[in-house]
GUNUFI-773945 format. One line per 2 residues: their letters; for each residue x, y, z of N, C-alpha, C, O. Coordinates in Angstrom, 3 decimals, decimal comma. Each point is the difference from the previous one (the first is absolute). Example, Ala and Ser with C-alpha at 12.3 -4.5 7.8 and 13.67 -1.06 7.14 Angstrom:
BEGIN
as) 13,190/-5,690/7,800/-0,890/1,190/0,000/0,900/1,200/0,000/1,036/-0,019/0,665  -1,386/1,069/-1,385/0,820/1,190/0,060/-0,770/1,090/0,730/0,509/1,108/0,169
//
This chain:
BEGIN
mk) -10,340/5,678/-7,940/0,668/-0,764/1,009/0,211/-1,447/-0,461/0,981/-0,638/0,381  -1,897/0,128/-1,193/0,178/-1,359/-0,516/1,231/-0,087/-0,896/0,691/-1,019/-0,009
ei) -0,414/2,080/-0,741/1,193/0,024/-0,850/1,264/0,007/0,861/0,979/-0,672/-0,324  -1,004/1,424/1,406/1,142/0,035/0,911/0,203/-1,390/0,599/1,125/-0,494/0,077
qa) -2,226/-0,132/0,346/0,075/-1,327/0,590/0,584/-1,010/-0,994/0,836/-0,823/0,373  -1,270/0,882/-1,626/0,496/-0,922/-1,023/1,492/0,230/-0,254/0,759/-0,959/-0,140
ml) -0,336/2,222/0,079/1,407/0,317/-0,228/0,855/-0,527/1,152/1,081/-0,548/-0,220  -1,572/0,718/1,443/0,753/-0,469/1,158/0,092/-1,519/0,030/1,030/-0,547/0,394
qk) -2,094/-0,143/-0,806/0,020/-1,458/-0,020/1,046/-0,510/-0,996/0,604/-1,050/0,218  -0,392/1,790/-1,306/1,043/-0,378/-0,959/1,369/0,001/0,664/0,894/-0,745/-0,401
hg) -0,739/1,583/1,416/1,283/0,136/0,690/0,019/-0,755/1,326/0,885/0,218/0,828  -1,853/-1,098/-0,629/0,005/-0,855/1,176/-0,549/0,623/1,264/0,199/-0,546/1,085
vt) -0,888/1,676/-1,191/-0,571/0,656/1,179/-1,503/-0,244/-0,001/-0,698/0,370/-0,943  0,204/-0,999/2,012/-1,426/-0,270/0,114/-0,595/0,961/1,019/0,444/0,061/1,146
is) -1,449/0,685/-1,574/-0,667/0,959/0,884/-1,448/0,128/-0,457/-0,296/-0,081/-1,193  -0,596/0,280/2,149/-1,421/0,125/-0,318/-0,305/1,415/-0,491/0,788/0,924/0,203
lp) -1,935/-0,772/-0,846/-0,418/1,326/-0,455/-0,188/0,959/1,177/0,420/1,154/-0,089  -1,047/-1,601/1,203/-0,083/0,907/1,145/1,390/0,379/0,543/0,197/1,112/0,491
gi) 0,746/-2,031/-0,583/1,365/0,301/0,439/0,631/1,088/-0,843/0,679/0,883/0,524  -0,899/-0,943/-1,831/0,517/1,035/-0,897/-0,659/1,340/0,320/0,664/1,035/0,059
sl) -1,973/-1,073/0,146/-0,733/1,228/0,324/0,522/0,619/1,288/0,200/1,213/0,077  0,022/-2,051/0,934/0,514/0,493/1,276/1,399/0,589/-0,173/0,318/1,043/0,572
fi) 0,503/-1,710/-1,355/1,353/0,500/-0,267/-0,062/1,391/-0,629/0,719/0,910/0,412  -1,577/-0,758/-1,402/-0,130/1,289/-0,682/-0,490/1,071/0,966/0,525/1,113/0,015
kr) -1,534/-1,448/0,792/-0,533/0,978/0,961/1,049/0,417/1,018/0,116/1,180/0,331  0,649/-2,149/0,167/1,001/0,309/1,020/1,164/0,803/-0,552/0,582/0,825/0,705
hk) -0,243/-1,063/-1,962/1,162/0,665/-0,564/-0,338/1,221/-0,839/0,893/0,668/-0,521  -2,170/-0,378/0,390/-0,421/1,140/-0,798/0,560/1,302/0,559/0,493/0,842/-0,751
sk) -0,569/-0,678/2,064/0,484/1,241/0,603/1,506/0,142/-0,141/0,519/1,116/0,009  0,187/-2,226/-0,137/1,450/0,034/-0,170/0,375/0,667/-1,323/1,021/0,683/-0,085
yd) -1,836/-0,877/-0,934/0,295/0,525/-1,328/-0,882/1,165/-0,411/0,325/0,726/-0,939  -1,440/-0,542/1,637/-0,945/1,062/-0,337/-0,075/0,990/1,151/-0,634/-0,293/1,014
pk) 1,269/1,468/-1,142/0,012/0,949/1,117/-1,392/0,534/0,361/-0,195/0,512/1,102  -0,766/-0,626/-2,015/-1,355/0,482/0,267/-0,855/-1,024/0,735/-1,078/0,329/0,496
ae) 1,555/-1,566/-0,424/-0,784/-1,057/0,629/-0,045/0,209/1,512/0,975/0,432/0,614  -2,126/-0,747/-0,032/-0,159/0,127/1,439/0,600/-1,228/0,675/-0,178/-1,116/-0,488
pq) 0,883/1,302/1,598/0,542/-1,166/0,703/-1,134/-0,849/0,565/-1,032/0,519/0,424  1,246/-1,838/-0,427/-1,031/-0,893/0,506/-0,007/-0,003/1,516/1,043/0,129/0,640
kk) -2,238/-0,279/-0,070/-0,146/-0,069/1,449/0,372/-1,403/0,468/-0,347/-0,995/-0,636  1,056/0,937/1,753/0,361/-1,288/0,576/-1,107/-0,443/0,937/-0,622/0,817/0,679
rt) 0,382/-2,132/-0,651/-0,999/-0,525/0,906/0,600/-1,170/0,779/0,972/-0,624/-0,424  -1,567/0,357/1,542/0,493/-1,100/0,824/-0,471/-1,314/-0,589/-1,070/-0,087/-0,603
qs) 1,905/-0,951/0,794/-0,326/-1,300/-0,563/0,145/-1,066/1,077/0,737/0,173/0,971  -1,443/-1,264/-1,157/0,149/-1,133/0,904/1,319/-0,704/-0,318/0,631/0,302/-1,013
ak) -0,214/-1,226/1,859/1,271/-0,712/-0,205/-0,019/-0,795/-1,304/0,988/-0,010/-0,734  -2,104/-0,654/0,443/-0,099/-0,803/-1,228/0,075/0,904/-1,227/0,711/-0,309/-0,956
as) -1,428/1,402/0,979/0,019/0,937/-1,123/1,392/0,611/-0,148/0,448/0,281/-1,112  0,222/-0,082/2,228/1,343/0,563/-0,030/0,971/-0,951/-0,684/0,824/0,437/-0,803
rs) -0,905/-1,738/1,109/0,869/-0,995/-0,648/-0,281/-0,062/-1,493/0,920/-0,078/-0,814  -2,200/0,113/0,466/-0,381/-0,010/-1,404/0,534/1,244/-0,702/0,486/-0,066/-1,129
se) -0,582/1,183/1,809/0,498/1,252/-0,550/1,517/-0,044/-0,183/0,525/0,525/-0,982  0,179/-1,152/1,929/1,454/-0,124/-0,111/0,386/-0,835/-1,215/0,933/0,339/-0,728
kl) -1,665/-1,438/0,515/0,265/-0,845/-1,171/-0,247/0,783/-1,286/0,791/-0,062/-0,941  -1,888/0,791/0,916/-0,330/0,794/-1,172/1,065/1,064/-0,241/0,421/0,217/-1,137
na) 0,011/0,446/2,206/1,036/1,023/-0,138/1,296/-0,592/-0,548/0,668/0,617/-0,831  -0,319/-1,800/1,293/1,217/-0,651/-0,502/-0,128/-0,277/-1,490/0,936/0,230/-0,765
rl) -2,103/-0,727/0,357/-0,211/-0,265/-1,426/0,006/1,294/-0,817/0,528/0,043/-1,111  -1,116/0,998/1,673/-0,036/1,275/-0,702/1,388/0,609/-0,113/0,318/0,631/-1,008
qa) 0,507/-0,810/2,022/1,378/0,489/-0,082/0,767/-0,760/-1,073/0,787/0,588/-0,742  -1,019/-1,900/0,661/0,629/-0,793/-1,052/-0,486/0,466/-1,370/0,782/0,088/-0,947
le) -2,063/0,207/0,850/-0,572/0,500/-1,251/0,634/1,332/-0,375/0,346/0,221/-1,160  -0,195/0,655/2,127/0,588/1,310/-0,274/1,429/-0,149/-0,515/0,413/0,727/-0,904
kv) 0,347/-1,669/1,478/1,369/-0,237/-0,446/0,020/-0,470/-1,457/0,871/0,396/-0,775  -1,836/-1,242/0,411/-0,076/-0,494/-1,376/-0,395/1,126/-0,948/0,556/0,118/-1,092
lv) -1,515/0,709/1,503/-0,501/1,052/-0,876/1,041/1,075/-0,300/-0,034/0,602/-1,074  0,942/-0,352/1,988/0,995/1,045/-0,237/1,178/-0,520/-0,826/0,817/0,785/-0,481
rd) -0,731/-2,096/0,317/1,087/-0,570/-0,789/-0,363/-0,028/-1,483/-1,170/0,068/-0,377  2,187/-0,168/-0,434/-0,174/-0,103/-1,444/-0,664/-1,344/-0,311/0,450/-1,039/0,482
ss) -1,504/1,055/-1,273/-0,759/-1,228/-0,260/0,835/-1,061/-0,702/-0,191/-1,190/0,251  1,107/1,586/-1,121/0,834/-1,000/-0,675/0,953/-0,670/0,984/0,300/-1,187/-0,132
ev) 0,174/1,942/1,113/0,873/-0,573/1,034/-0,772/-1,017/0,835/0,511/-1,079/0,303  -1,741/1,426/0,068/-0,840/-0,902/0,783/-0,291/-1,270/-0,797/0,051/-1,100/0,550
ar) -0,354/1,244/-1,831/-0,293/-1,151/-0,853/1,217/-0,912/-0,113/-0,140/-1,221/0,067  1,337/1,798/-0,237/1,222/-0,812/-0,079/0,217/-0,772/1,301/0,333/-1,185/-0,021
ey) -0,523/1,854/1,134/0,179/-0,643/1,298/-1,004/-1,139/0,182/0,350/-1,075/0,487  -1,573/1,316/-0,875/-1,039/-1,021/0,100/0,356/-1,201/-0,872/-0,113/-1,143/0,442
dq) 0,541/1,396/-1,672/0,384/-1,088/-0,904/1,168/-0,805/0,560/0,023/-1,225/-0,122  0,948/1,906/0,735/1,142/-0,701/0,592/-0,455/-0,909/1,143/0,452/-1,140/0,109
kr) -1,341/1,644/0,733/-0,493/-0,807/1,111/-0,762/-1,215/-0,507/0,161/-1,105/0,518  -0,988/1,314/-1,530/-0,767/-1,117/-0,577/0,923/-1,050/-0,594/-0,224/-1,195/0,195
sq) 1,257/1,617/-0,918/0,911/-0,970/-0,614/0,797/-0,740/1,076/0,303/-1,181/-0,170  0,043/1,854/1,275/0,693/-0,670/1,104/-0,906/-1,027/0,659/0,446/-1,089/0,360
qk) -1,712/1,434/-0,203/-0,945/-0,940/0,605/-0,161/-1,226/-0,873/-0,047/-1,120/0,507  -0,038/1,315/-1,809/-0,169/-1,121/-0,913/1,229/-0,905/0,015/-0,129/-1,222/-0,070
st) 1,318/1,816/0,160/1,221/-0,804/-0,030/0,240/-0,742/1,310/0,685/-1,023/0,001  -1,224/1,503/1,101/0,203/-0,671/1,285/-1,023/-1,093/0,260/0,246/-0,881/0,824
hk) -1,389/0,911/-1,503/-1,019/-1,038/0,175/0,341/-1,196/-0,871/0,216/0,126/-1,206  -0,173/-1,284/1,839/0,243/-1,227/-0,751/-1,293/-0,797/-0,004/-0,592/-0,272/1,045
ft) 0,176/-0,090/-2,231/-1,234/-0,743/-0,132/0,340/-1,483/-0,192/0,914/-0,344/-0,749  -1,644/-0,506/1,417/0,207/-1,434/-0,156/-1,282/-0,605/-0,538/-1,105/0,436/0,324
et) 1,277/-1,430/-1,137/-1,161/-0,673/-0,550/-0,425/-1,111/0,938/0,837/-0,694/0,578  -2,134/0,528/-0,430/-0,525/-1,099/0,809/-0,530/-1,057/-0,925/-0,619/0,290/-1,024
k) 0,876/-1,542/1,409/-0,460/-1,105/-0,850/-1,099/-0,739/0,678/-0,526/-0,968/-0,551
//
């Protein structure tokens, strides 16, 4: 999982190791027909908001993972070069 995390950080995606683990557990049944479906449990409002944020990040991660890595790298490089060209640095005396 640390290797996955490092690869994702290269592409601008920040996610914790538990987040990666949760993503794998939730999506395992999608790709593994032998996997047992996970049981749903009730959550408090705060946990629900946290879960929504995590789900949004995991969906973004899934979109990145299904794309060609060279395409993602090119897009990342383009964004970085645009950011550098739009920032103007001034010297202070």
